[in-house]
C-alpha positions in Angstrom: -5.3 14.3 16.2 -2.2 13.6 14.6 -1.7 11.0 11.9 1.8 9.9 11.1 2.3 9.6 6.9 5.8 8.3 4.9 6.5 10.0 2.0 6.4 7.9 -1.1 9.3 10.1 -2.4 11.9 10.5 0.2 10.6 8.3 3.7 10.2 10.9 5.4 7.6 10.4 8.3 5.2 13.5 8.5 2.9 14.6 10.5 -0.4 15.4 9.6 -3.7 16.5 11.3 -6.5 13.5 10.8 -8.8 16.2 9.4 -6.9 17.4 6.5 -5.8 14.0 5.5 -8.7 14.1 2.7 -7.3 17.8 1.6 -3.3 16.1 0.9 -0.4 17.5 2.1 3.2 17.5 1.2 6.2 16.2 2.6 7.9 18.5 5.2 11.1 17.8 3.5 11.0 17.0 -0.2 8.0 19.1 -1.1 6.3 16.3 -2.6 2.4 15.2 -2.3 1.7 12.6 0.0 -1.0 11.2 -1.8 -0.7 10.9 -5.1 -3.8 8.1 -6.2 -1.2 5.5 -7.2 0.4 2.7 -5.8 3.7 3.0 -4.3 6.5 0.5 -5.2 8.7 -0.7 -2.2 11.6 -2.7 -1.9 13.1 -4.5 1.5 14.5 -0.9 2.7 11.2 1.1 2.0 8.7 -1.7 3.3 9.5 -1.7 6.8 9.0 2.4 7.1 5.4 2.0 5.2 4.3 -0.9 7.1 5.5 0.4 10.3 5.7 4.3 10.5 2.4 4.9 8.5 -0.8 5.8 10.8 -3.2 4.6 7.9 -3.8 0.7 6.7 -1.2 -0.2 4.2 -2.4 -2.6 1.5 0.3 -4.3 -0.1 0.2 -6.3 -3.4 2.9 -9.2 -3.7 3.0 -9.9 -7.6 5.5 -10.3 -10.3 6.2 -9.3 -14.1 5.2 -13.0 -15.3 2.0 -13.3 -14.0 -0.8 -13.1 -15.9 -3.7 -12.4 -13.1 -1.2 -9.8 -11.7 -0.8 -8.3 -15.1 -5.1 -8.2 -15.0 -5.5 -7.2 -11.7 -3.1 -4.4 -11.7 -5.7 -1.8 -13.6 -8.1 -2.5 -10.4 -5.6 -2.3 -7.8 -4.4 1.4 -9.5 -8.5 2.1 -9.4 -9.0 1.2 -6.1 -6.1 3.0 -4.7 -7.6 6.0 -6.7 -10.7 5.6 -5.0 -9.2 4.9 -1.0 -6.4 7.0 -1.1 -5.5 8.9 2.0 -7.7 6.5 4.0 -5.3 3.9 3.0 -2.2 3.6 1.6 -1.7 1.2 -1.5 1.9 -0.5 -2.4 2.9 -3.0 -4.8 6.0 -5.5 -4.2 7.8 -7.6 -6.7 8.2 -10.8 -5.6 10.8 -11.2 -8.5 13.1 -8.5 -7.2 12.1 -8.7 -3.5 12.5 -12.5 -2.8 13.4 -12.1 0.8 10.1 -9.9 1.6 8.0 -12.8 -0.2 9.8 -15.9 1.9 9.6 -13.1 4.9 5.7 -13.1 4.6 5.0 -16.0 3.4 3.6 -15.6 -0.4 2.9 -18.6 -1.8 1.0 -17.7 -4.3 0.4 -14.5 -6.4 -1.1 -11.9 -6.6 -1.4 -12.0 -2.7 -3.0 -8.8 -0.9 -1.8 -8.6 2.5 -3.4 -5.2 4.7 -1.1 -4.0 7.5 -1.8 -1.6 10.4 0.4 -0.5 13.3 3.2 -2.4 11.5 0.6 -5.9 12.0 -0.7 -8.1 9.3 -4.6 -7.7 9.5 -6.0 -9.4 6.5 -4.7 -11.1 3.4 -6.6 -12.4 0.7 -4.9 -14.5 -2.5 -6.0 -14.2 -6.2 -6.9 -11.5 -8.5 -9.7 -9.3 -7.7 -11.6 -6.8 -9.8 -12.3 -3.6 -8.4 -15.3 -3.4 -6.8 -14.4 -6.5 -4.7 -11.2 -5.1 -3.9 -12.8 -1.7 -2.5 -15.6 -4.1 -0.7 -12.6 -5.9 1.1 -10.4 -3.2 1.8 -13.4 -0.8 3.0 -14.5 -3.0 5.8 -11.2 -3.3 7.7 -10.7 0.3 8.1 
């Protein structure tokens, strides 16, 4: 069975055999790795592609540069991304520059983590988490 995976570099949707997810894979268009173990920065144009076209759940961190808890959680988010990719895509949305997305998804406090599967929100958690809590929370959703 194939999985559709959006390239974090050029936003092309790639088909990758499910059994090869753990082997990484490269984008058929730009030849960049489909998985880097790092969170992808999303803006309003790339957000919908990742949320609707990925066949793996996407964990989105809504954050802001002035937010102390966001800064505190950033290393834990990065560590969890490195551990749980390629079973999940990890992404970040800066609510200062992407205010429309924050309003669209009703982000009232930051950091707020939202998990999307098949274009739909399946879970939400407000507040900072350490890497163990984050990993446990995300893993139970798959």
